[in-house]
C-alpha positions as CSV (number, residue, x, y, z in Angstrom):
1,M,9.5,25.9,0.9
2,M,12.9,24.7,2.3
3,A,13.2,23.2,5.7
4,G,16.7,22.1,6.5
5,D,17.7,19.5,4.0
6,W,14.1,18.7,3.3
7,H,12.3,20.3,0.3
8,I,8.6,20.3,1.3
9,T,5.9,21.0,-1.3
10,E,2.3,20.5,-2.2
11,N,3.2,20.3,-5.9
12,L,3.2,16.7,-7.1
13,D,5.1,17.4,-10.4
14,E,7.8,19.2,-8.5
15,F,8.0,16.3,-6.0
16,L,8.3,13.7,-8.8
17,T,10.9,15.8,-10.7
18,R,13.1,15.7,-7.6
19,A,12.3,12.3,-6.2
20,G,11.2,10.2,-9.2
21,D,14.5,8.6,-10.0
22,F,15.1,7.9,-6.3
23,L,11.7,6.1,-6.0
24,R,12.2,4.1,-9.1
25,S,15.7,3.0,-8.0
26,R,14.2,0.7,-5.4
27,P,10.8,-0.2,-6.7
28,A,10.0,-2.9,-4.2
29,L,10.8,-0.9,-1.1
30,H,9.2,2.2,-2.6
31,T,6.1,0.5,-3.9
32,V,3.6,2.5,-1.9
33,P,5.0,6.0,-2.9
34,L,5.2,4.8,-6.5
35,T,1.6,3.6,-6.7
36,V,0.1,6.4,-4.7
37,T,1.8,9.2,-6.7
38,N,0.8,7.3,-9.9
39,A,-2.8,7.3,-8.7
40,L,-2.6,11.0,-7.9
41,R,-1.3,11.9,-11.3
42,A,-4.0,9.8,-13.0
43,R,-7.0,10.7,-10.9
44,G,-6.2,14.0,-9.2
45,L,-4.6,15.3,-6.0
46,H,-7.8,14.7,-3.9
47,T,-8.2,11.1,-4.9
48,Y,-7.6,10.0,-1.2
49,G,-9.4,12.9,0.5
50,E,-10.4,16.5,0.4
51,D,-7.3,18.0,2.0
52,D,-4.2,18.8,-0.1
53,P,-1.4,16.2,0.0
54,V,2.1,17.3,1.1
55,F,5.4,15.8,-0.2
56,G,9.0,16.0,0.9
57,V,12.4,15.2,-0.5
58,L,15.6,14.9,1.5
59,E,18.7,15.9,-0.4
60,R,22.3,15.7,0.7
61,D,25.0,17.1,-1.6
62,G,22.6,17.2,-4.5
63,T,21.6,13.6,-4.1
64,V,18.1,12.5,-3.0
65,C,18.3,10.0,-0.1
66,A,14.7,9.9,1.2
67,A,11.2,11.1,0.6
68,F,7.8,11.3,2.2
69,F,4.2,12.0,1.3
70,C,0.9,12.5,3.2
71,T,-2.5,12.2,1.6
72,P,-4.9,13.2,4.5
73,P,-6.7,11.5,6.1
74,G,-4.0,8.8,5.6
75,P,-0.8,8.7,7.6
76,L,2.6,10.2,6.7
77,T,4.4,7.6,4.6
78,L,8.2,7.6,4.8
79,T,11.0,5.9,2.9
80,A,13.8,4.5,5.1
81,L,15.6,7.0,7.4
82,A,18.3,6.8,10.0
83,P,16.9,7.3,13.5
84,A,18.4,10.8,13.8
85,E,16.9,11.7,10.4
86,A,13.4,10.5,11.4
87,T,13.7,12.4,14.7
88,A,14.7,15.6,12.9
89,L,11.9,15.3,10.4
90,A,9.3,14.9,13.2
91,V,10.6,18.0,14.9
92,Q,10.5,20.0,11.6
93,L,6.9,18.9,10.8
94,A,5.7,19.6,14.3
95,D,7.3,23.0,14.3
96,R,5.6,23.7,10.9
97,G,2.3,23.0,12.6
98,D,1.4,19.9,10.6
99,E,-1.3,17.7,12.0
100,L,-0.6,14.1,11.3
101,P,-3.0,11.2,11.9
102,G,-0.1,8.7,12.0
103,V,3.0,7.4,10.3
104,T,3.8,4.3,8.2
105,G,7.1,3.1,6.8
106,E,10.0,0.7,7.3
107,R,9.7,-0.7,10.9
108,D,12.6,1.2,12.6
109,T,12.0,4.4,10.6
110,A,8.3,4.5,11.6
111,A,9.1,3.7,15.3
112,S,11.8,6.5,15.5
113,F,9.4,9.0,13.9
114,A,6.5,8.0,16.1
115,E,8.6,8.3,19.3
116,A,9.9,11.7,18.3
117,W,6.5,13.0,17.2
118,A,4.9,12.0,20.5
119,R,7.8,13.6,22.5
120,R,7.5,16.8,20.5
121,T,3.7,17.2,20.3
122,G,2.4,15.3,23.3
123,A,0.4,13.0,21.1
124,V,-0.2,9.4,22.1
125,S,1.5,7.1,19.6
126,E,-0.1,3.7,19.2
127,L,1.1,0.8,17.1
128,Q,-1.7,0.1,14.7
129,M,-0.3,-2.6,12.5
130,R,2.9,-4.6,11.7
131,Q,3.3,-5.6,8.1
132,R,5.7,-7.6,6.1
133,L,6.5,-6.8,2.4
134,Y,6.9,-9.9,0.2
135,R,8.3,-10.3,-3.3
136,L,7.2,-13.2,-5.6
137,G,9.9,-15.7,-6.3
138,E,9.0,-18.8,-8.2
139,L,5.2,-19.0,-8.4
140,T,3.8,-22.2,-7.1
141,I,0.2,-23.1,-8.0
142,Q,-1.4,-25.0,-5.2
143,E,-2.9,-28.4,-6.0
144,P,-5.6,-29.4,-6.0
145,A,-7.1,-26.1,-6.9
146,P,-10.5,-25.3,-5.4
147,S,-13.5,-25.8,-7.6
148,G,-14.4,-22.8,-9.8
149,R,-12.4,-20.4,-11.9
150,P,-10.9,-16.9,-12.0
151,R,-12.7,-14.0,-13.7
152,V,-11.6,-10.4,-14.1
153,A,-14.2,-8.1,-12.6
154,K,-16.3,-6.0,-15.1
155,A,-18.5,-2.9,-14.8
156,K,-21.5,-5.1,-13.7
157,D,-19.5,-6.1,-10.6
158,R,-19.0,-2.6,-9.3
159,E,-21.4,-3.0,-6.4
160,Q,-19.8,-6.3,-5.4
161,L,-16.4,-4.7,-5.5
162,M,-17.5,-1.8,-3.3
163,R,-19.2,-4.0,-0.8
164,W,-16.2,-6.3,-0.3
165,Y,-13.8,-3.3,-0.2
166,V,-15.9,-1.9,2.7
167,E,-16.0,-5.3,4.5
168,F,-12.2,-5.7,4.1
169,A,-11.5,-2.1,5.4
170,E,-13.7,-2.7,8.4
171,E,-12.0,-6.0,9.1
172,V,-8.5,-4.6,9.1
173,G,-9.4,-1.3,10.7
174,A,-8.6,0.8,7.7
175,V,-11.9,2.7,7.4
176,G,-11.3,6.2,6.3
177,A,-7.7,5.7,5.5
178,K,-8.0,4.5,1.9
179,L,-9.9,5.4,-1.3
180,R,-13.6,5.8,-1.1
181,P,-15.3,2.5,-2.1
182,G,-16.7,3.8,-5.5
183,E,-13.3,5.3,-6.4
184,W,-11.5,2.1,-5.5
185,A,-13.8,0.0,-7.6
186,D,-13.7,2.4,-10.6
187,A,-9.9,2.6,-10.5
188,R,-9.6,-1.2,-10.6
189,L,-12.2,-1.6,-13.3
190,A,-10.4,0.9,-15.5
191,Y,-7.4,-1.4,-15.9
192,G,-8.7,-4.8,-15.0
193,G,-7.2,-4.6,-11.6
194,A,-9.6,-6.8,-9.7
195,T,-10.2,-10.5,-10.1
196,F,-12.8,-12.9,-8.6
197,W,-12.6,-16.5,-7.9
198,E,-16.1,-17.7,-8.7
199,T,-17.9,-21.0,-8.4
200,A,-19.2,-23.0,-11.4
201,D,-22.5,-21.1,-11.2
202,G,-20.8,-17.8,-11.5
203,T,-21.0,-16.8,-7.8
204,P,-17.9,-14.8,-6.6
205,V,-16.4,-16.3,-3.5
206,S,-13.1,-14.4,-3.2
207,M,-11.3,-11.3,-4.7
208,A,-7.8,-10.0,-5.3
209,G,-6.9,-6.5,-6.4
210,V,-3.7,-5.4,-8.0
211,T,-2.1,-1.9,-8.5
212,A,-1.3,-0.6,-11.9
213,K,2.2,-1.3,-13.1
214,V,4.6,1.5,-12.4
215,A,8.4,1.4,-12.4
216,G,8.2,-2.3,-13.3
217,Q,6.3,-3.3,-10.2
218,I,2.8,-4.5,-9.5
219,R,1.5,-5.0,-6.0
220,V,-1.3,-7.4,-5.0
221,A,-3.4,-5.0,-2.9
222,L,-6.4,-6.3,-1.1
223,V,-7.2,-10.0,-1.0
224,Y,-10.6,-10.7,0.6
225,T,-12.8,-13.7,1.2
226,P,-16.0,-13.4,3.2
227,A,-15.6,-15.1,6.6
228,D,-18.1,-17.9,5.9
229,L,-16.2,-18.9,2.8
230,R,-12.7,-19.1,4.2
231,G,-10.6,-22.2,4.6
232,R,-11.5,-23.6,1.1
233,G,-8.5,-22.4,-0.9
234,Y,-10.2,-19.5,-2.7
235,A,-7.9,-16.8,-1.5
236,G,-4.8,-18.8,-2.4
237,A,-6.2,-19.6,-5.9
238,V,-7.2,-16.0,-6.7
239,T,-3.9,-14.6,-5.4
240,A,-1.9,-17.1,-7.5
241,E,-3.9,-16.1,-10.5
242,V,-3.4,-12.3,-10.2
243,S,0.3,-13.0,-9.5
244,R,0.6,-15.1,-12.7
245,V,-1.1,-12.4,-14.7
246,A,1.2,-9.7,-13.3
247,R,4.2,-11.7,-14.3
248,A,2.8,-12.3,-17.7
249,A,2.2,-8.6,-18.1
250,G,5.9,-8.0,-17.7
251,A,6.1,-7.0,-14.0
252,E,9.7,-7.3,-12.8
253,E,8.6,-7.2,-9.2
254,V,5.3,-8.7,-8.0
255,L,4.8,-7.6,-4.4
256,L,2.3,-7.8,-1.5
257,F,2.0,-6.7,2.1
258,T,0.7,-9.0,4.9
259,D,-0.5,-8.2,8.4
260,L,2.0,-10.0,10.7
261,A,-0.8,-10.6,13.2
262,N,-2.3,-13.0,10.7
263,P,-0.1,-16.1,10.5
264,T,-2.6,-17.8,8.1
265,S,-2.1,-15.3,5.3
266,N,1.7,-15.1,5.9
267,A,1.9,-18.9,5.5
268,L,-0.4,-18.9,2.5
269,Y,1.6,-16.4,0.5
270,Q,4.9,-18.1,1.2
271,R,3.4,-21.4,-0.1
272,I,2.5,-19.6,-3.3
273,G,6.1,-18.4,-3.7
274,Y,6.3,-15.0,-1.9
275,R,9.5,-14.3,0.0
276,P,10.1,-11.7,2.8
277,V,11.7,-8.4,1.8
278,E,11.2,-6.0,4.7
279,D,9.1,-5.3,7.8
280,F,6.9,-2.2,8.0
281,A,4.9,-0.6,10.8
282,E,2.0,1.9,11.1
283,Y,1.4,4.1,14.1
284,D,-1.7,6.1,14.9
285,F,-1.4,9.5,16.7
286,R,-4.2,10.2,19.1
């Protein structure tokens, strides 16, 4: 259906026909819409939950200038909007009767939408997370490397991947907002998208996942080391390894998000060679 300048649909192919070129035009800033819609095409519309996703494209004079998607129970995800545009979209979606668990996007866009949504619906808007998007510049391998070696996860590692995925989600407060553990593990195993750092005896001590390459970009998504194994260089080593492999696979952009509340990880990734691109924010609606 049409809603002002926004074309809102539940048809993924229709959305990508309209918005695909726009999303690919800025693959770093649009890394989340690119990777999520790629996953939906590969694994089905209900990859992230039982409810149907919804998509939107903002067109002005025949030119796409913004897009959104929502895969319940995850938040509405927006590309950059001017404050007035974010406010107008919040009003449109509220008047449609949409129920949103939250919003995520470029920092000012998310803040404008969250404020407008709370004002229109009476929901309580709470800042859940502040993130920074980084792009890999010149990769720097930290020396000395920790003992051990990298190893791409295989089918035999499925239970380990699932267990660490759950532990990571619980730690960052993302339970219920991402893929189910088995689906996350299976998706990564399908294309070699998870790598362990393991000790000499073959015991995994850290893990880094990456998204599949789409529009020339690969994103490091989920780096996890159990709490009792931290501070030994494992996370830096495995992140550097998957970053190196992504570059070798032809990725023009190698990206990752960090939680700005965690200065340790932000400093670590910058030592490896990642440079800031943009700040993002996620708000919960309660």
